[in-house]
Legacy VTK file of the C-alpha trace (Angstrom):
# vtk DataFile Version 3.0
C-alpha trace
ASCII
DATASET POLYDATA
POINTS 342 float
-6.745 24.340 -11.864
-3.540 25.169 -13.675
-1.124 22.459 -12.612
-2.309 18.874 -13.007
1.109 17.313 -12.502
0.910 17.430 -8.715
0.301 14.073 -7.021
-3.268 13.868 -5.723
-3.276 13.361 -1.954
-6.959 14.380 -1.597
-6.053 16.185 1.643
-7.500 19.510 0.490
-10.784 18.000 -0.686
-13.856 17.879 1.520
-14.576 14.332 0.379
-12.936 12.402 -2.443
-16.301 10.851 -3.241
-17.775 14.264 -4.050
-15.555 15.259 -6.970
-15.371 14.366 -10.640
-12.266 14.860 -12.740
-13.379 15.922 -16.237
-11.390 15.673 -19.475
-11.908 15.303 -23.212
-11.093 12.423 -25.564
-11.789 12.722 -29.307
-14.236 15.549 -28.725
-16.238 13.763 -26.023
-16.516 14.798 -22.382
-15.581 12.134 -19.820
-15.350 12.077 -16.046
-13.658 9.872 -13.444
-14.189 9.790 -9.708
-11.131 11.608 -8.398
-10.447 8.931 -5.783
-8.974 6.758 -8.577
-6.568 9.401 -9.929
-2.964 9.521 -8.806
-1.862 12.388 -11.045
-1.876 13.723 -14.594
1.298 13.996 -16.661
2.158 15.048 -20.185
2.055 12.569 -23.068
5.070 10.244 -22.946
6.973 8.026 -25.361
5.029 4.776 -25.828
6.446 1.373 -26.667
3.944 -0.544 -28.843
4.387 -4.326 -28.567
2.794 -6.690 -31.056
-0.558 -8.400 -30.401
-1.767 -6.222 -27.546
-5.328 -6.714 -26.248
-8.101 -4.396 -27.395
-7.880 -0.965 -25.794
-4.177 -1.075 -24.873
-2.119 1.380 -26.927
1.153 0.144 -25.465
3.331 0.590 -22.400
5.589 3.329 -21.087
8.224 3.554 -18.395
6.572 5.297 -15.448
9.400 5.895 -12.995
10.859 2.452 -13.655
7.503 0.652 -13.752
6.119 -0.531 -17.107
2.577 0.813 -17.254
-0.248 0.149 -19.726
-1.645 3.090 -21.693
-5.378 2.749 -22.342
-7.373 3.982 -25.334
-10.907 4.432 -24.023
-12.075 5.233 -27.575
-11.157 1.760 -28.810
-13.095 0.175 -25.946
-16.132 2.305 -26.790
-15.874 1.765 -30.548
-14.962 5.402 -31.272
-12.286 6.680 -33.658
-9.256 7.782 -31.633
-7.681 10.192 -34.085
-3.959 10.988 -34.100
-2.101 11.506 -30.830
-0.250 14.697 -29.923
2.514 15.681 -27.520
-0.104 18.037 -26.070
-2.205 15.062 -24.960
-2.195 13.979 -21.309
-1.835 10.725 -19.400
-4.305 10.377 -16.530
-2.603 8.009 -14.088
-5.220 5.782 -12.460
-4.938 3.400 -9.525
-7.627 0.771 -8.978
-7.167 -2.123 -6.582
-3.806 -3.698 -7.493
-3.432 -1.984 -10.858
-1.894 1.251 -12.048
-2.488 2.341 -15.646
-2.622 5.482 -17.776
-5.615 6.756 -19.727
-4.847 8.967 -22.715
-6.783 12.248 -22.773
-6.837 15.157 -25.222
-7.275 17.882 -22.644
-8.078 18.409 -18.986
-11.208 20.457 -18.246
-11.515 20.787 -14.466
-12.625 19.164 -11.201
-16.312 19.481 -10.351
-18.197 18.963 -7.119
-20.377 15.899 -7.430
-24.104 16.323 -6.895
-25.780 12.905 -6.964
-29.004 14.498 -8.211
-27.264 15.288 -11.491
-26.233 11.667 -12.143
-28.454 9.784 -14.573
-28.377 6.145 -15.591
-28.274 5.614 -19.330
-31.822 4.826 -20.485
-30.659 2.001 -22.761
-28.448 -1.056 -22.651
-24.829 -0.478 -23.616
-22.483 -2.895 -25.350
-20.005 -2.741 -22.506
-20.016 -1.659 -18.889
-17.421 1.109 -19.165
-20.047 3.878 -19.186
-23.430 3.370 -17.539
-23.989 6.842 -16.089
-23.810 10.453 -17.259
-23.472 13.632 -15.256
-25.363 16.798 -16.183
-23.641 20.083 -15.362
-25.240 23.274 -16.641
-25.340 22.770 -20.428
-22.788 19.945 -20.518
-23.078 16.180 -20.154
-20.110 14.104 -18.929
-19.808 10.382 -19.526
-18.737 8.802 -16.221
-16.159 6.071 -16.773
-16.631 2.962 -14.662
-13.030 2.516 -13.488
-13.696 -0.838 -11.790
-15.075 -2.265 -15.049
-12.117 -0.806 -16.957
-9.702 -2.384 -14.500
-11.464 -5.740 -14.768
-11.260 -5.554 -18.555
-7.485 -5.133 -18.383
-7.215 -8.370 -16.423
-9.596 -10.429 -18.552
-9.696 -8.882 -22.031
-8.948 -11.607 -24.598
-9.942 -9.695 -27.732
-6.976 -8.758 -29.925
-6.345 -5.156 -30.907
-6.773 -4.325 -34.609
-5.606 -0.687 -34.531
-2.143 0.186 -35.832
-1.236 2.667 -33.103
2.215 3.298 -34.577
0.441 5.363 -37.272
-1.200 7.541 -34.607
1.903 8.431 -32.602
3.672 11.804 -32.949
6.358 11.534 -35.655
7.491 15.112 -36.226
11.188 15.603 -35.401
10.430 18.370 -32.924
7.752 16.268 -31.215
10.116 13.294 -30.937
12.706 15.519 -29.281
10.064 16.699 -26.789
9.197 13.085 -25.932
12.861 12.243 -25.490
13.330 15.084 -23.016
10.183 14.088 -21.130
11.411 10.513 -20.856
14.671 11.712 -19.340
12.827 14.032 -16.989
10.307 11.465 -15.719
13.102 9.000 -14.936
14.474 11.459 -12.367
11.206 11.905 -10.472
9.861 9.879 -7.601
6.300 9.842 -8.857
4.615 6.960 -7.050
3.386 7.649 -3.553
2.159 4.152 -2.718
4.255 1.099 -1.774
5.726 -1.170 -4.423
3.862 -4.104 -2.851
0.580 -2.413 -3.717
1.394 -1.214 -7.193
2.826 -4.491 -8.460
0.905 -7.184 -6.565
-0.292 -9.824 -9.031
1.112 -7.749 -11.902
3.227 -9.572 -14.478
5.082 -8.539 -17.629
4.636 -10.777 -20.664
7.649 -11.327 -22.910
8.609 -13.831 -25.594
11.533 -16.160 -26.203
11.660 -17.977 -29.528
7.853 -17.650 -29.968
7.202 -18.965 -26.427
5.350 -16.862 -23.849
6.759 -16.060 -20.419
5.643 -13.908 -17.509
7.869 -12.273 -14.903
6.497 -10.610 -11.797
6.522 -6.835 -12.144
7.958 -6.200 -8.684
11.348 -7.474 -9.886
11.512 -5.121 -12.882
13.178 -1.732 -12.848
12.733 -0.892 -16.536
13.253 -2.293 -20.011
15.218 -0.879 -22.929
15.704 -1.704 -26.597
18.862 -3.757 -27.012
19.932 -1.651 -29.999
20.126 1.422 -27.748
23.064 0.083 -25.727
26.462 -1.416 -26.435
26.977 -4.912 -25.038
30.609 -5.564 -24.211
31.553 -9.232 -24.401
33.290 -10.874 -21.453
35.941 -13.591 -21.863
35.860 -16.895 -20.013
32.160 -16.754 -19.134
29.239 -19.111 -19.708
27.647 -19.031 -23.127
24.439 -17.514 -21.748
26.362 -14.400 -20.627
26.109 -11.969 -23.540
28.349 -9.422 -21.827
27.914 -6.263 -19.754
26.218 -2.920 -20.312
26.445 0.456 -18.650
22.922 1.419 -17.537
22.629 4.784 -15.779
26.172 4.437 -14.471
25.771 0.840 -13.260
27.499 -2.119 -14.930
25.022 -4.955 -15.439
25.525 -8.530 -16.581
23.410 -9.332 -19.679
21.879 -12.820 -19.513
20.642 -14.483 -22.706
17.506 -15.841 -21.053
16.730 -18.314 -23.837
20.181 -19.854 -23.540
19.933 -19.813 -19.752
16.524 -21.521 -19.638
16.522 -23.682 -22.749
20.178 -23.982 -23.785
19.287 -22.360 -27.106
21.171 -19.366 -28.463
19.112 -16.187 -28.804
20.360 -13.912 -31.592
19.721 -10.234 -31.008
16.828 -9.074 -33.210
15.499 -5.563 -34.018
12.675 -6.222 -31.522
14.944 -7.570 -28.761
14.658 -5.962 -25.349
16.717 -5.893 -22.177
14.613 -6.270 -19.043
16.509 -4.606 -16.189
15.676 -6.520 -13.022
16.331 -5.762 -9.380
17.691 -8.346 -6.959
18.501 -8.020 -3.280
22.242 -7.778 -3.906
22.581 -6.697 -7.534
20.721 -6.064 -10.776
20.927 -7.974 -14.052
19.662 -7.449 -17.605
17.640 -10.238 -19.227
17.825 -10.417 -23.022
14.419 -11.404 -24.492
12.924 -11.384 -27.982
10.209 -8.843 -27.235
8.121 -7.327 -24.455
4.360 -7.538 -24.911
2.171 -6.091 -22.153
1.359 -6.106 -18.452
-1.321 -8.432 -17.109
-2.896 -9.024 -13.724
-2.807 -12.776 -13.128
-5.402 -14.361 -10.931
-4.329 -16.748 -8.178
-5.902 -19.680 -9.996
-3.510 -19.042 -12.886
-0.425 -18.575 -10.720
-1.170 -21.678 -8.709
-1.451 -23.997 -11.709
0.995 -26.847 -11.287
4.051 -26.861 -13.523
4.735 -30.365 -14.835
8.049 -29.703 -16.570
11.579 -30.199 -15.318
12.966 -26.651 -15.173
13.500 -25.245 -11.687
13.303 -21.773 -13.228
9.597 -22.120 -14.102
7.260 -21.702 -11.148
3.918 -22.188 -12.910
2.224 -22.545 -16.275
-1.262 -22.078 -17.716
-3.029 -22.007 -21.075
-5.241 -19.268 -22.474
-6.852 -19.183 -25.915
-4.881 -22.281 -26.816
-1.505 -20.715 -25.987
0.854 -21.876 -23.256
2.265 -19.363 -20.769
5.110 -19.986 -18.297
5.767 -17.918 -15.195
9.467 -17.770 -14.468
10.906 -18.159 -10.973
13.054 -15.040 -10.767
14.371 -15.886 -7.305
15.885 -19.100 -8.686
17.530 -17.193 -11.532
19.009 -14.384 -9.455
20.329 -16.867 -6.871
21.968 -19.156 -9.424
25.685 -19.072 -8.680
26.520 -19.226 -12.402
25.479 -15.606 -12.936
27.797 -14.301 -10.212
30.664 -12.821 -12.190
33.385 -10.518 -10.910
33.427 -7.555 -13.283
35.286 -5.262 -10.935
LINES 1 343
342 0 1 2 3 4 5 6 7 8 9 10 11 12 13 14 15 16 17 18 19 20 21 22 23 24 25 26 27 28 29 30 31 32 33 34 35 36 37 38 39 40 41 42 43 44 45 46 47 48 49 50 51 52 53 54 55 56 57 58 59 60 61 62 63 64 65 66 67 68 69 70 71 72 73 74 75 76 77 78 79 80 81 82 83 84 85 86 87 88 89 90 91 92 93 94 95 96 97 98 99 100 101 102 103 104 105 106 107 108 109 110 111 112 113 114 115 116 117 118 119 120 121 122 123 124 125 126 127 128 129 130 131 132 133 134 135 136 137 138 139 140 141 142 143 144 145 146 147 148 149 150 151 152 153 154 155 156 157 158 159 160 161 162 163 164 165 166 167 168 169 170 171 172 173 174 175 176 177 178 179 180 181 182 183 184 185 186 187 188 189 190 191 192 193 194 195 196 197 198 199 200 201 202 203 204 205 206 207 208 209 210 211 212 213 214 215 216 217 218 219 220 221 222 223 224 225 226 227 228 229 230 231 232 233 234 235 236 237 238 239 240 241 242 243 244 245 246 247 248 249 250 251 252 253 254 255 256 257 258 259 260 261 262 263 264 265 266 267 268 269 270 271 272 273 274 275 276 277 278 279 280 281 282 283 284 285 286 287 288 289 290 291 292 293 294 295 296 297 298 299 300 301 302 303 304 305 306 307 308 309 310 311 312 313 314 315 316 317 318 319 320 321 322 323 324 325 326 327 328 329 330 331 332 333 334 335 336 337 338 339 340 341
């Protein structure tokens, strides 16, 4: 197999359950049932938020959808080593989640013979690898994708690895990543409906040290505020920071902290603009920082909100911290944000 960037439709395979996709990470051989793999792309520019859970390197913009990048080495207690622009992202879909697994190199796709699968003869610390596959003189560790997906939803252990030290930093490598980012934004990569890819998926961001979630289906992308020029508008509400030109579209920038809490939000080095999509128009939400993507269970989303803001739809606590889920429909339909900029 020479080209691994083609979307996997499984149409040319006898049975998707009879193939293993094999790759290397930090010198080890790993395999994934090919039914979980959407495609494989080159290493992309990664945004590394603060305080990510164990095993999450960061997030990257995958055709307008913020997607977690997973470090399987961290979850297995193995040294990751430095990353390279020659690394790959294996794009995985499991249930309602889409995420990327970093790999050093792609080996091949092998027919699966169940007789060659062996259970590990000892208890493992985690459930990510419980089986190995013997092929000629090689042994592949089979990654349990369902367990990996479950860990993303429920992992509460904080990450202790400084991934910023592992990212490519050479000037030539940074230019390669920049070109790849521009290229991937032009491609229609996903081949499954938005309802499937973003159901129960939420993006965590912060405002003045408070935690908020917004449903992923409303988000087009996010950008660093320092990368764009915000033009101020006269005679507008205080929460309107101005307008930006994003990919040829003029978008209103809403200071979300001022909008929700009537508190001014100064632009910081970590500030981000979350570009959201409404039925009639898009807006940019100014927030302090973007953290990570999380699958929220129904029990969390259905917790009753006892406050007085119509823009908060639910709240819940986890590890002693309070999280609010914003009601995006209420925000986008607020008549105060309708401004004629024509």
